[in-house]
C-alpha positions as CSV (number, residue, x, y, z in Angstrom):
1,M,0.1,-0.2,-0.1
2,K,2.6,2.3,1.0
3,L,4.6,1.8,-2.7
4,L,1.0,2.7,-4.1
5,L,0.4,5.9,-2.3
6,S,4.2,6.9,-3.1
7,L,3.7,6.2,-7.1
8,L,0.3,8.3,-6.8
9,F,2.2,11.2,-5.2
10,L,4.9,10.7,-7.5
11,F,2.5,10.9,-10.6
12,I,0.3,13.7,-8.8
13,V,3.2,15.8,-8.6
14,F,4.6,15.0,-12.2
15,V,1.3,15.6,-13.8
16,G,0.8,19.2,-11.7
17,L,4.4,20.2,-12.9
18,E,3.6,19.7,-16.6
19,A,0.1,21.5,-16.2
20,Q,2.1,24.3,-14.7
21,R,5.1,24.6,-16.9
22,N,2.0,25.3,-19.8
23,Q,-0.1,27.7,-17.7
24,P,-0.6,31.3,-18.8
25,V,-0.9,34.1,-16.2
26,R,-4.4,34.6,-15.3
27,Q,-5.9,37.5,-13.1
28,N,-8.5,37.5,-10.5
29,V,-8.5,33.9,-9.9
30,S,-10.2,32.7,-6.5
31,L,-8.3,30.5,-4.1
32,D,-10.5,27.4,-4.4
33,S,-9.9,27.3,-8.3
34,I,-6.3,26.9,-7.8
35,I,-4.4,23.8,-8.3
36,L,-1.8,23.5,-6.1
37,S,0.2,21.3,-3.8
38,D,2.0,22.1,-0.2
39,P,0.5,26.2,-0.5
40,F,2.7,28.5,1.1
41,I,1.8,31.9,1.8
42,L,4.0,34.9,2.5
43,T,2.4,37.9,3.9
44,D,4.7,41.2,2.7
45,H,4.1,44.4,4.8
46,T,6.0,46.7,2.2
47,S,4.0,45.5,-0.9
48,Q,1.0,45.0,1.3
49,M,0.7,41.6,-0.8
50,Y,0.1,38.2,-0.4
51,Y,2.5,35.6,-2.1
52,M,1.7,31.8,-2.4
53,T,3.8,29.3,-3.9
54,G,4.3,25.5,-3.4
55,T,5.3,22.7,-5.6
56,G,6.3,23.7,-9.3
57,G,8.2,26.7,-8.9
58,R,5.4,29.0,-9.6
59,L,4.1,32.2,-7.6
60,W,0.6,33.4,-7.1
61,K,-0.3,36.8,-5.7
62,S,-3.0,38.7,-4.1
63,T,-4.1,41.7,-2.3
64,D,-7.1,40.2,-0.3
65,L,-6.3,36.3,-0.3
66,K,-9.8,36.0,-2.4
67,L,-8.6,36.6,-5.8
68,W,-5.2,35.9,-7.6
69,E,-2.8,36.6,-10.4
70,G,-0.6,34.0,-11.5
71,P,1.2,31.7,-12.0
72,F,4.6,33.1,-12.5
73,K,7.8,31.8,-12.6
74,I,10.2,32.9,-10.2
75,A,13.1,30.2,-9.6
76,K,16.2,29.9,-11.4
77,T,18.6,27.1,-10.7
78,D,22.0,26.5,-12.2
79,P,21.7,23.8,-14.7
80,H,25.5,22.6,-14.5
81,S,24.4,21.9,-10.7
82,W,23.7,18.4,-9.3
83,M,19.9,19.3,-10.0
84,G,20.3,19.4,-13.5
85,P,18.8,21.4,-16.2
86,K,15.1,20.8,-15.2
87,P,14.8,19.6,-11.9
88,M,11.2,18.7,-10.0
89,I,10.5,21.5,-7.3
90,W,8.3,20.6,-4.5
91,A,7.0,22.2,-1.6
92,A,8.7,25.7,-2.0
93,E,8.6,28.0,0.9
94,L,9.1,31.9,1.1
95,F,10.7,33.6,4.3
96,H,11.7,37.2,4.7
97,Y,15.1,37.1,7.0
98,K,17.7,40.5,7.2
99,K,16.5,42.3,4.4
100,K,16.5,39.3,1.6
101,Y,13.9,37.0,0.5
102,Y,14.4,33.1,0.8
103,Y,13.3,30.3,-1.1
104,F,13.4,27.1,0.4
105,A,12.4,24.2,-1.5
106,T,13.0,20.5,-2.8
107,F,14.7,19.8,-5.8
108,T,14.9,16.5,-7.6
109,N,17.1,15.5,-10.6
110,R,15.5,12.2,-11.8
111,D,18.6,11.4,-13.9
112,V,20.6,10.8,-10.9
113,K,19.8,7.8,-9.1
114,I,21.6,7.4,-5.6
115,D,20.4,4.1,-4.4
116,T,18.0,1.3,-4.7
117,V,16.4,0.1,-1.3
118,A,13.7,-2.5,-1.2
119,G,13.4,-2.6,-4.7
120,N,12.6,1.4,-4.9
121,V,15.1,3.4,-7.0
122,I,16.0,6.5,-4.9
123,E,16.4,9.9,-7.4
124,R,18.9,12.7,-6.4
125,R,16.6,14.7,-4.2
126,A,17.2,17.6,-1.4
127,S,16.0,20.7,0.4
128,H,17.8,23.5,-1.2
129,I,17.7,27.7,-0.6
130,L,17.6,30.3,-3.2
131,V,17.5,34.0,-2.5
132,S,16.3,37.2,-3.9
133,D,15.7,41.1,-3.5
134,K,12.1,40.8,-3.8
135,P,9.6,38.6,-2.6
136,D,8.5,37.8,-6.5
137,G,11.6,37.0,-7.5
138,P,13.6,36.2,-9.4
139,Y,15.3,33.4,-6.7
140,V,18.7,32.4,-7.6
141,P,21.4,30.2,-6.4
142,M,23.9,31.3,-3.7
143,K,27.5,30.2,-3.0
144,D,27.0,26.8,-1.9
145,S,25.8,24.2,-4.1
146,I,25.1,21.5,-1.9
147,Y,23.3,22.1,1.7
148,L,22.6,18.2,2.8
149,S,24.3,15.0,2.1
150,A,24.1,13.7,-1.7
151,D,23.7,10.0,-0.3
152,I,20.2,10.7,1.5
153,P,17.0,12.0,0.1
154,T,15.5,15.0,2.0
155,L,12.7,17.0,1.6
156,D,10.3,20.0,2.4
157,G,12.8,22.1,3.9
158,A,11.7,24.7,6.7
159,F,13.3,28.0,8.1
160,W,13.3,28.7,11.9
161,V,15.3,30.9,13.8
162,D,16.1,28.8,17.9
163,T,16.5,30.6,21.1
164,D,20.4,30.8,20.2
165,D,19.4,33.2,17.5
166,K,21.1,31.1,15.0
167,P,19.1,30.6,11.7
168,Y,18.1,26.4,10.7
169,M,16.6,24.3,8.1
170,I,14.4,22.2,9.5
171,Y,13.7,19.3,6.7
172,C,12.5,15.5,6.2
173,G,14.7,12.6,5.8
174,E,12.6,10.8,3.5
175,W,11.2,7.4,4.4
176,L,12.5,5.6,1.3
177,K,16.0,5.3,2.7
178,N,15.4,3.6,5.8
179,W,11.6,3.3,6.3
180,N,11.2,5.5,9.3
181,G,11.5,8.9,8.1
182,T,12.8,11.3,10.3
183,M,12.4,15.5,10.9
184,E,16.1,16.8,11.3
185,K,17.7,20.1,11.5
186,I,20.7,21.8,10.2
187,E,22.3,24.9,11.1
188,L,22.6,27.8,8.5
189,K,25.2,30.0,7.7
190,P,24.0,33.8,8.9
191,D,23.3,34.8,5.5
192,L,21.9,31.1,4.7
193,S,24.1,30.7,1.6
194,G,25.4,27.1,3.1
195,S,24.7,25.0,5.9
196,L,27.0,24.5,8.6
197,G,28.2,20.8,10.1
198,S,25.5,18.0,9.9
199,G,22.5,17.0,10.4
200,S,20.4,16.2,13.9
201,V,17.5,14.0,14.4
202,L,14.6,15.7,16.0
203,F,12.2,13.1,15.7
204,R,11.2,10.0,13.7
205,A,8.0,8.5,12.0
206,S,7.6,5.8,14.5
207,D,7.4,8.4,17.6
208,S,3.7,9.4,16.0
209,P,0.6,7.9,18.0
210,W,-1.9,8.8,15.3
211,S,-0.3,7.6,12.0
212,R,-1.1,4.0,10.7
213,E,-0.4,1.6,7.8
214,K,-0.5,-1.9,7.7
215,N,2.9,-3.7,6.9
216,S,3.3,-6.6,4.2
217,N,2.0,-9.2,6.9
218,G,-0.7,-7.0,7.4
219,D,-0.2,-6.1,11.0
220,I,-0.8,-2.5,11.9
221,T,2.0,-0.4,12.4
222,F,3.5,3.3,12.4
223,N,3.2,5.1,8.8
224,K,6.7,5.7,7.5
225,V,6.5,9.0,6.4
226,T,7.3,12.8,7.5
227,D,6.3,15.5,5.5
228,G,5.7,19.3,5.4
229,P,7.1,20.7,8.9
230,F,6.2,24.0,10.1
231,V,7.5,25.3,13.2
232,F,5.7,28.2,15.5
233,R,4.9,29.4,18.9
234,T,1.7,30.4,20.6
235,K,1.6,33.4,22.7
236,T,2.9,32.3,25.8
237,G,6.2,31.1,23.8
238,R,5.5,27.2,23.5
239,L,7.4,25.9,20.2
240,G,5.2,23.7,18.2
241,M,5.6,22.0,14.8
242,I,2.7,20.6,12.4
243,W,4.0,17.9,10.3
244,T,2.0,15.4,7.9
245,S,1.7,11.7,7.2
246,W,-0.9,9.1,6.6
247,V,-3.5,7.4,8.6
248,Y,-3.7,4.3,5.8
249,D,-4.6,6.2,2.9
250,V,-5.8,9.4,4.3
251,Y,-3.5,12.4,4.1
252,T,-3.7,13.6,7.9
253,Q,-1.7,16.3,10.0
254,G,-0.7,16.6,13.7
255,V,1.0,18.5,15.8
256,A,4.3,18.0,18.2
257,Y,5.4,20.5,21.2
258,S,9.2,21.0,22.3
259,E,9.4,20.5,26.2
260,S,12.5,22.4,26.3
261,G,11.1,25.1,24.1
262,T,14.1,24.9,21.6
263,L,14.4,22.5,18.5
264,D,16.5,19.9,20.5
265,G,13.2,18.8,22.2
266,P,12.5,16.4,23.1
267,W,9.5,16.8,21.1
268,V,6.1,14.9,22.2
269,Q,3.6,14.3,19.8
270,E,-0.1,14.8,20.3
271,E,-2.4,12.0,20.6
272,K,-4.9,12.7,17.4
273,P,-4.7,14.7,14.3
274,I,-5.0,18.3,14.4
275,T,-6.7,19.1,11.1
276,P,-9.6,17.2,9.7
277,P,-8.8,14.0,7.5
278,N,-7.5,14.7,4.1
279,F,-5.8,18.1,4.8
280,G,-2.2,18.3,5.2
281,H,1.3,19.8,4.3
282,G,0.3,23.1,6.5
283,M,1.8,26.5,7.4
284,L,0.7,29.1,9.8
285,F,0.8,32.8,8.7
286,Q,-0.6,36.2,9.8
287,T,-2.6,38.3,7.8
288,L,-1.8,41.9,6.9
289,E,-4.5,43.1,9.5
290,G,-2.9,40.3,12.1
291,K,-5.5,37.3,12.1
292,W,-3.8,33.8,12.2
293,L,-4.6,31.6,9.4
294,M,-3.5,27.7,8.3
295,S,-2.6,26.9,4.5
296,V,-3.0,23.4,3.5
297,H,-4.2,21.7,0.7
298,S,-6.4,18.6,0.3
299,H,-7.3,16.0,-2.4
300,K,-10.1,15.5,-4.8
301,V,-10.8,14.5,-8.3
302,V,-11.4,17.1,-10.6
303,N,-12.9,15.7,-14.4
304,G,-11.5,12.1,-13.5
305,R,-7.9,13.8,-12.5
306,Y,-6.6,13.5,-8.9
307,V,-5.8,17.0,-7.7
308,R,-4.3,19.0,-4.8
309,V,-6.3,22.1,-3.7
310,P,-5.1,24.9,-1.5
311,H,-7.6,25.9,1.6
312,L,-7.7,28.1,4.4
313,F,-8.4,27.7,8.0
314,E,-8.7,29.8,11.3
315,V,-6.5,29.1,14.3
316,D,-6.0,30.0,17.6
317,L,-2.7,30.4,18.9
318,S,-3.7,32.4,22.1
319,G,-3.1,29.7,24.5
320,D,-0.3,27.2,24.9
321,Q,-1.2,24.8,22.0
322,L,-2.5,25.5,18.5
323,I,-6.6,25.3,17.6
324,V,-7.7,24.5,14.2
325,G,-10.9,26.1,13.6
326,D,-13.3,26.7,10.8
327,I,-12.5,26.7,7.0
328,Y,-11.6,30.4,6.3
329,K,-13.2,32.3,3.5
330,P,-11.8,35.3,2.3
């Protein structure tokens, strides 16, 4: 079942990327009509705009979260780097840090195979960072061509500045390598142009009390996938992380909290998922007016095609835990 889900995921991504490459720029597009995996929204007070990106290396712009313009191509990679001339781009995220804008994304070179595990060929895939002076790009490579180990597939890089005032990338070690996905961190250089040292594990897929799958013997066990980390603090200062896995064949999102208040944890997983079934890969942002929202995607079939679409949820961070409310309609 897990291999079938992985193949389905890759098919969804491939079809979505091909569709986005051929999309013309459109105006006044409603959020619920956009096809996009892993939606991430940057609120930019300088331009008074929202910028939404995700899988595919494209960008959407909006002044009100309701009507959007796009998609625009904003990622420029080096064709001579390990990514190759036409890398797949997954789960792009935008962050404003020290007067620059940074594009965290997963890049895959399908022509380079790094391993074969249990019959699954593993392609060269890693989280990486591009930079721009503007929120709408273009985003270009920085000094270091490699942030993470070349022989381990990593994905879904996110950004956090911890209590030591040092910047970090939080990312997933893909389950295909060790059959127990990880959530990890690695320190970044002060200007985010490269990484320092090596990554360290924060928690593993097997730590989750809510994700489930059936193994080859039919026994119920933990799901192997770690996906879509996003770190946040509640108003009381409690450090949390939302992340996504599966409950059998249903995409599901949970939350963990750090007992130390730092990335080092230990991280304690909440017993139950935090969003309804079929919603995941979430992130949190504040509107231009200061309201907290969560951006996620769900799966549905449109004209016989399996697609992912973005949604917004209201959230409450006023206490010591994240509470997800109703669907938000801008």
